[in-house]
N, C-alpha and C positions, 0 to 999 in steps of 0.2 A: 503494500499500499504506500502510495506516495506521500511523502511529507507536505505539511501545509507551508506555503509561501504567503508572505505578508509584506505589507508597508503601512507607514503612519501618514497620516494627512494632518498637518499642523499649519499654524498661522503664526509666523514669526518674523522679526526683522533684525538686521543687524545693527545694534545700538551705537557702535562706534561710527558707522556710516551715516547714522541719523545725526550723531554730535558733528560730524564734520560737515554736513549739509547745513546745520543751523551756524556753525562757525562762518562757512562761505557766505550764507545769506546776511548775517550780521554785518561782515566786511563790505558786502556789495551795498547794504543800506547805508553804510556809513561814507561809502564813496561816492555814491549817487548824489547829484547836484539837487534834484527835486526832493530827496528824503534825508539830506544831510542835517538839516535842522528840525527834523520832526521828532526827535527824541524817542525813536522806536527801539524797542528792547525785545530780545527773545531769551526766556527763561526755561531751560530745559531740565525736567527732572526725569525719573525712570518711566513715569507713567502718563506724563502730560507735558505740555508746551505750552507757555503763556506768551502771547504777542501783545506788548503795550505800545500805543502810539498816540498822537496828538489828535488825529481825526480818522474817521472811518475811511477816508480816500488812502491816507497813508498807510492805515492797517491792511487794507485790500492789496496795496501795492507790496507790501513786505510778505503778505501770504502767497502772492504770485511769483515772488522771488524765491521764497522757501520751497514751495511746489517744484519750480523749475530745478532748483539745486538738488531735491530729493530725487526726481526724475533720473537727472544725470548720474546719480549714485546708486541706480537701480533700486531705488525703494518705490515701492507701490504707493500710489495717492490714496488706496484703500485704507492704509493704516491711519489716516487722519480722520477724526471724528470731530467736527468743529461744534462748538456750543454758540449760543448767541452772543453778539457783541453787546457788551455792557459798558456803562458810563462808570468812571471812578473819579476820585477828586481830582481838581485842577484841570477841568475840561480836557480829560484824556479818555481813551477808550482802551478797553482790553478784551482779549478773546482767548478763553481757555481752548486747547485743542488735545483731546485725549487720543493717546496712542493706542491703537487696536493691536495687542497681542494675545494670542490663544484664541481657541474656538469655544464659545459658551455653549452651555447646554440645549438651548433652544436651536441653535445654529446646527450643532451635531445631529439633533434629531432629524432636522431638514434634510441634511446632506445623507444621513443613514437611511431616509425612506426614499430619497432620489435614487441611490445606489440599489436598494432592494426592488424597486420598481423596474427598474432597468435590467439588473441582473440578479436573477433570484437565487443563483447558487453561491453568491458572494456573501460572506458573514462580516458585515461591518460592526465593530463594537467601539463603545464609547469608553475612553481611559482619560479621565481628568479633562484636561483642555486639548485633547487631541482624539484622533479616530483611527483605530486600527482595523485595516482590511484585509482579511484572509481568504484564501482559496487555494484549492489543490492544483489550479492550472495558473502559470504565470501569464499565459496569454489573455485569460479572463482580467487578472490585475492590471495588465497594460491597456487593456479596452476600459477599465474603469478610470485610470488616469486620464486617458484620451478624453472620454466622456465628460470628467470633471473640468478638464481645461475648457472644452467647448461651452460648458455651462458656467464659465466664470463670471459673467455679466450678472447672474442671478444670485450670487454668493457676495454678501457686502464686505467680505474681508478678502485679504489675499491667501491663497493656499499654497502650501509647498508639500512636496511628497518626499519622504525621507524613510530610511531604515528599509529599503526593498530588500528582501531576502526570501 
């Protein structure tokens, strides 16, 4: 009897690349003539990024710069979860951007349902913030990966496929 092959579906990003993208965006904001005196700042923590600026227009420009730097560093724009723009003291505005990492239970169930409806012989199992997909056929597993890559626009978070064995 053949051993079961499997792979994991995860949603992660390289935090060092995120740090580099924020640093590059910070430098460009300081160098650009239209944003030089806007007092725009980026505060990065492990779970969120806070962008503060003088006006919504400057905040929008800073957000565009950040997104362009993230794309150049191979970071998906799906990891950014923007909150509403809020007013803070001194006629300044702030926007909190949550960084998506991991697959939450609701999304894992949705992906599990998509896989089971399309591939009845595949066993997707939820394991914390990841999803392990197992089957006796490696060809079926590759078909699942191809299927999920085609359906990437239906999933609100970027997916990576790791630990293929």
